[in-house]
C-alpha positions in Angstrom: 37.7 153.9 125.5 39.7 151.0 126.9 40.7 151.2 130.6 43.5 149.7 132.6 42.5 146.5 134.4 41.2 147.1 137.9 41.4 144.1 140.4 38.3 143.2 142.3 37.9 144.4 145.9 40.2 142.6 148.3 42.7 141.8 145.6 45.9 143.5 144.4 48.1 143.2 141.3 51.4 141.6 142.2 54.3 140.3 140.1 56.5 137.3 140.7 59.8 136.7 138.9 61.4 133.4 138.0 64.6 132.7 136.2 64.0 130.3 133.2 66.2 127.5 132.0 65.1 127.1 128.4 66.4 124.4 126.0 68.6 125.4 123.0 65.5 125.3 120.7 63.5 127.5 123.1 66.4 129.9 123.5 66.5 130.4 119.7 62.7 130.9 119.7 62.9 133.5 122.5 65.6 135.4 120.7 63.3 135.4 117.6 60.5 136.8 119.7 62.8 139.6 121.0 63.6 140.6 117.4 59.9 140.3 116.4 58.9 142.8 119.1 61.6 145.2 117.9 60.3 144.8 114.4 56.8 145.7 115.3 57.9 148.6 117.5 60.1 150.1 114.7 57.3 149.6 112.1 54.8 151.4 114.4 57.2 154.3 115.0 57.9 154.6 111.3 54.1 154.7 110.5 53.6 157.5 113.1 56.4 159.5 111.6 55.0 159.0 108.1 51.6 160.3 109.3 53.3 163.4 110.6 55.2 164.0 107.4 51.9 163.5 105.4 50.2 166.1 107.6 53.1 168.6 107.1 52.9 168.2 103.4 49.1 168.2 102.9 47.7 169.8 106.0 45.2 166.9 106.4 44.8 166.0 110.1 44.1 162.4 110.8 43.1 160.5 114.0 45.6 160.5 116.9 47.8 157.3 117.1 46.2 154.5 119.0 47.0 151.0 119.8 44.0 149.4 118.1 44.2 151.4 114.9 47.9 150.7 114.5 47.5 147.1 115.3 44.9 146.8 112.7 47.2 148.3 110.1 50.0 145.9 111.2 47.7 142.9 110.7 47.0 144.1 107.2 50.6 144.7 106.2 52.5 142.0 108.1 52.6 139.8 105.0 54.9 142.3 103.3 56.7 143.5 106.4 57.7 140.1 107.9 59.7 138.8 105.0 63.2 137.3 105.2 65.4 139.5 102.9 67.6 136.5 102.0 65.1 133.7 101.4 62.0 135.7 100.8 60.0 133.6 103.2 57.3 135.0 105.4 58.2 134.4 109.1 55.4 136.0 111.1 53.5 132.6 111.6 56.4 131.4 113.7 55.9 134.2 116.3 53.0 134.7 118.6 50.6 137.5 117.7 50.9 138.8 121.3 54.6 139.6 120.7 53.8 141.8 117.7 50.9 143.4 119.7 53.4 144.2 122.6 55.7 146.0 120.1 52.8 148.1 118.8 51.6 148.9 122.3 55.1 149.8 123.4 55.5 152.4 120.6 52.1 154.0 121.1 52.6 154.1 124.9 56.0 155.8 124.4 54.3 158.3 122.0 51.6 159.3 124.6 54.2 159.5 127.4 56.1 162.0 125.2 52.9 164.0 124.6 52.0 164.0 128.4 55.6 165.1 129.2 55.4 168.0 126.7 52.1 169.2 128.2 53.5 169.0 131.7 51.1 166.3 133.0 53.8 163.6 133.4 55.8 163.6 136.6 59.5 163.3 136.5 62.1 164.3 133.9 61.2 165.3 130.4 60.6 162.4 128.0 61.8 162.6 124.4 60.1 161.3 121.3 60.5 157.5 121.0 63.5 156.2 119.1 64.0 153.1 117.0 65.1 149.9 118.7 68.4 148.3 117.8 69.6 144.8 118.7 72.1 145.0 121.5 71.0 148.5 122.5 67.4 147.6 123.5 66.3 145.8 126.7 65.1 142.5 125.1 61.5 141.7 126.3 58.1 140.7 125.2 54.7 140.1 126.9 51.8 137.7 126.8 48.3 138.7 127.9 46.3 135.9 126.3 46.8 132.3 125.4 48.1 129.3 127.4 49.8 130.8 130.5 49.9 128.4 133.4 52.2 127.0 136.1 52.5 123.2 135.9 51.6 121.0 138.9 55.2 119.9 139.4 56.0 123.5 140.4 59.1 123.5 138.2 57.7 124.5 134.8 55.9 127.5 133.2 53.9 127.1 130.0 53.7 129.9 127.5 52.1 130.3 124.0 54.2 128.7 121.2 57.3 128.5 123.5 55.7 125.5 125.3 56.8 124.4 128.7 59.9 126.0 130.1 61.7 124.9 133.2 62.2 127.4 136.0 65.3 127.7 138.3 63.1 128.4 141.4 60.3 126.5 142.8 56.9 128.1 141.9 55.0 126.6 144.9 54.4 130.1 146.4 52.0 131.1 143.7 50.9 127.6 142.6 49.2 127.2 146.0 47.4 130.5 145.6 46.1 129.4 142.1 45.0 126.0 143.4 43.0 127.7 146.2 41.4 130.1 143.7 43.1 133.1 145.4 45.2 134.2 142.4 44.8 134.6 138.7 47.5 135.0 136.0 47.0 138.3 134.1 50.1 138.2 131.9 53.7 137.1 131.6 56.7 139.2 130.5 59.8 137.5 129.4 63.0 139.6 129.4 66.7 139.2 129.3 68.6 140.4 132.4 72.3 140.0 131.8 72.8 136.3 130.9 69.5 135.1 132.3 66.0 134.9 130.9 63.5 136.1 133.4 59.8 135.5 133.4 57.7 138.1 135.3 54.2 136.7 136.1 51.6 139.4 136.8 48.8 138.1 139.0 45.6 139.3 140.6 46.1 138.1 144.2 43.5 138.0 147.0 45.6 139.6 149.7 43.3 140.8 152.5 44.6 143.7 154.6 46.6 142.4 157.6 46.0 144.1 160.9 48.6 142.4 162.9 51.1 145.2 163.1 53.3 144.6 166.1 53.2 148.2 167.4 50.2 149.9 165.8 50.6 153.1 167.9 54.3 153.5 167.0 55.4 156.3 164.7 58.9 156.3 163.3 60.9 158.4 161.0 63.4 157.1 158.4 66.4 159.1 157.3 68.4 157.6 154.4 72.0 158.4 153.6 75.2 157.0 152.3 77.3 156.4 155.5 74.2 154.8 157.0 71.7 153.4 154.6 68.9 154.2 157.0 68.3 155.5 160.5 65.1 154.7 162.3 63.9 156.9 165.2 60.8 157.6 167.3 59.9 161.1 168.4 62.4 161.0 171.1 65.3 158.5 170.3 67.0 156.4 167.7 65.9 152.8 167.8 67.6 151.1 164.8 70.2 151.7 162.1 70.8 149.9 158.8 74.5 149.9 157.8 75.3 150.5 154.2 76.5 147.2 152.8 78.6 149.0 150.1 77.9 146.1 147.7 79.5 147.9 144.7 82.4 149.4 146.6 83.5 146.0 147.9 83.6 144.6 144.3 85.0 147.8 142.7 88.6 146.5 142.3 87.3 143.3 140.7 85.1 145.3 138.4 88.0 147.6 137.3 90.2 144.6 136.6 87.5 143.0 134.4 86.9 146.2 132.5 90.6 146.7 131.8 90.8 143.1 130.7 87.8 143.6 128.3 89.4 146.7 126.8 92.5 144.8 125.8 90.5 142.3 123.8 89.1 142.5 120.3 85.4 143.6 120.3 83.2 140.7 119.3 85.8 138.0 119.9 85.1 135.0 122.1 87.3 136.2 125.0 85.7 139.7 124.8 82.3 138.1 125.2 83.4 135.9 128.1 84.8 138.9 130.0 81.6 140.9 129.2 79.6 138.1 130.7 81.7 138.1 133.9 81.1 141.9 134.2 77.3 141.3 133.8 77.3 138.6 136.4 79.2 140.9 138.9 76.6 143.7 138.4 73.8 141.2 138.9 75.3 139.9 142.1 75.8 143.5 143.5 72.2 144.4 142.6 70.7 141.3 144.2 72.7 141.7 147.5 71.6 145.4 147.7 68.0 144.5 147.0 67.9 141.7 149.5 69.3 143.9 152.3 66.7 146.6 151.7 63.8 144.1 151.3 64.5 142.6 154.7 64.7 146.0 156.3 61.5 147.5 154.7 59.4 144.3 155.4 60.3 144.5 159.1 59.4 148.2 159.3 56.0 147.7 157.6 55.2 144.8 159.9 56.3 146.5 163.1 55.2 150.2 163.2 51.8 151.7 162.6 53.1 154.9 161.0 56.3 155.3 159.0 57.5 158.7 157.9 60.1 159.0 155.1 61.7 162.1 153.6 60.6 163.1 150.1 64.1 163.0 148.8 64.7 163.7 145.1 67.3 161.0 144.6 67.5 161.5 140.8 68.6 165.1 141.2 71.4 164.1 143.5 72.9 162.1 140.6 73.2 165.1 138.4 76.2 166.6 140.2 78.9 167.5 137.7 81.9 169.8 137.5 82.8 169.6 141.2 85.9 167.8 142.5 85.1 164.2 143.4 81.6 164.4 141.8 82.1 161.1 140.0 82.9 159.1 143.2 80.0 160.8 145.0 77.6 159.8 142.2 78.8 156.3 142.4 78.4 156.2 146.2 74.8 157.6 145.9 74.0 155.0 143.2 75.4 152.2 145.4 73.2 153.4 148.3 70.0 153.4 146.3 68.5 156.2 148.3 65.0 156.0 146.7 64.6 152.2 146.9 63.5 152.2 150.6 60.7 154.6 149.9 59.6 152.7 146.8 59.3 149.4 148.6 57.5 150.9 151.6 54.9 152.4 149.2 53.5 149.0 148.5 54.4 147.1 151.6 52.8 149.4 154.1 49.2 148.8 152.7 49.9 145.1 152.7 50.5 144.9 156.5 48.1 147.6 157.7 50.6 150.4 158.4 50.6 153.9 157.0 53.4 155.5 155.0 53.7 159.4 155.1 56.1 161.2 152.8 57.4 164.4 154.3 57.8 167.5 152.2 60.9 167.5 150.0 62.1 170.8 151.4 61.6 170.0 155.1 65.0 170.8 156.8 65.1 167.7 158.9 68.9 167.6 159.2 69.3 171.3 160.1 66.4 171.6 162.6 67.2 171.1 166.2 64.8 168.5 167.6 65.0 169.9 171.1 64.3 173.6 170.5 63.2 173.7 166.9 65.8 176.2 165.7 66.8 175.8 162.0 70.6 176.0 161.7 72.1 178.1 159.0 74.7 175.4 158.4 73.7 171.9 159.1 75.6 169.7 156.7 78.3 168.6 159.1 77.9 165.1 160.6 78.1 166.5 164.1 76.9 170.0 164.9 75.9 172.2 167.8 72.7 174.2 167.9 73.2 177.9 168.0 70.2 178.5 170.3 70.3 175.8 173.0 73.9 174.5 172.5 72.6 170.9 172.0 75.0 168.5 170.2 73.5 166.5 167.4 74.4 163.7 165.0 73.0 164.7 161.6 71.3 161.4 160.7 69.9 160.8 164.2 68.5 164.3 164.4 66.9 164.1 161.0 65.2 160.8 161.8 63.7 162.2 165.0 62.4 165.3 163.2 60.8 163.1 160.5 59.0 161.1 163.2 57.6 164.4 164.5 56.6 165.5 161.0 52.9 164.8 161.5 52.6 167.0 164.5 54.9 169.8 163.4 52.2 171.7 161.5 54.6 172.4 158.6 53.4 173.9 155.4 52.5 171.3 152.8 50.3 168.3 153.5 52.0 165.0 153.8 51.4 162.3 151.3 49.7 159.3 153.0 50.0 155.9 151.5 48.3 153.5 153.9 45.4 151.1 154.0 43.1 153.8 152.6 45.4 154.7 149.7 43.9 154.3 146.3 45.9 153.5 143.2 45.9 156.2 140.5 44.2 155.2 137.3 46.2 155.7 134.2 44.9 155.9 130.6 45.4 152.9 128.4 47.2 153.1 125.1 45.3 155.3 122.7 42.9 156.6 125.3 42.2 160.3 124.8 42.3 162.1 128.2 43.0 165.5 126.8 40.3 167.8 128.3 41.3 171.1 126.8 44.8 169.8 126.1 47.1 171.3 123.6 47.2 170.1 120.0 49.1 167.0 119.1 52.7 167.7 118.0 54.8 165.4 115.9 58.5 164.6 116.3 59.5 167.7 114.3 57.1 169.9 116.2 54.5 169.7 113.5 51.1 170.5 115.1 48.1 168.2 114.6 44.6 168.9 115.5 43.5 167.3 118.7 40.1 166.6 117.2 
């Protein structure tokens, strides 16, 4: 069975993104590739549904869907599938085979994610059966894993199969140096549309030896995230740093509302409608970039400075499900603007880079309601300032939570912390079509039709 690529010892898989500046001809070709991937995805999904219907009618169980079997069927039928309805011309030779393969892989991966979600082996929210892709509704993208993929020596161009050499907005010297020193290897490139820009994500295997130069290797800090303060950093005895919430969306909210009202007054599909929609897209991109930059600077400094970093296992996704309460919409917007889960996500991969250790405290640990002086758990601790019922100590909620998180390792609480440090090993995930079902339930189709797992 195929397995996911595993980098050699001493190397990690890292991605670098660059905004592209394609020519008009290249822009047309990229749009064609986006559509070709959707075509292959929808064809694959249609084939899987047809197989399920055949099983329901005849009772004949076939082999479970896999990337290689469906790609082989695609290769045999693409002469009749990739035909222009108007001219009758076959257009598949104009598109890289990797684009079609990416569409087939995307459909099969989505199918197996749904199967794992049904069986309870996939973490997170339930995943539904994959749906057909539609232009304008799908996130345009395609990937290359073979062919001519290289960064040019001028550090301003990226070469891809069929598309040729594309100019990049940013200088590529950061990874071009690594390639020149044989410290990095390109594994694949994904081209996607993000708003008005075409982005190339270069996946690389990079020789990144573990750094042991943490400024304070014996320091243990706790990180409490919130909306009023984006993060509060504390040792086991005192608060040492705070990250103010930049409120990037809130500061642009009046401008966003004005543009949305302006777009509503215009005819859908008109030139002015498209211009206003582009302005809204640019505004959202600027907000996201500012928020991401602020958090990146903060998390990099933490990973480089402290030996042990403790974060709370906050279920940020559940907080966004608040409905029916007064002011729920504004609270959800504020939570989204704060990006409460982003700090933990970045620390998960940055701490191993710099030699520090990340520990995720238990999700139900009452860090805000526990007095850090006497250990009493307050019955009501949601106020910003509160007084302990046992020792009459006054606490600020965020400061108290950060100190308790820093003490998490020595508290002896029920539930082992999740460590993600230098010794952390990346989980292995099955590749598309790999059968990992040891005693798993039978395969079920989109209409709950059961298929044999054999």
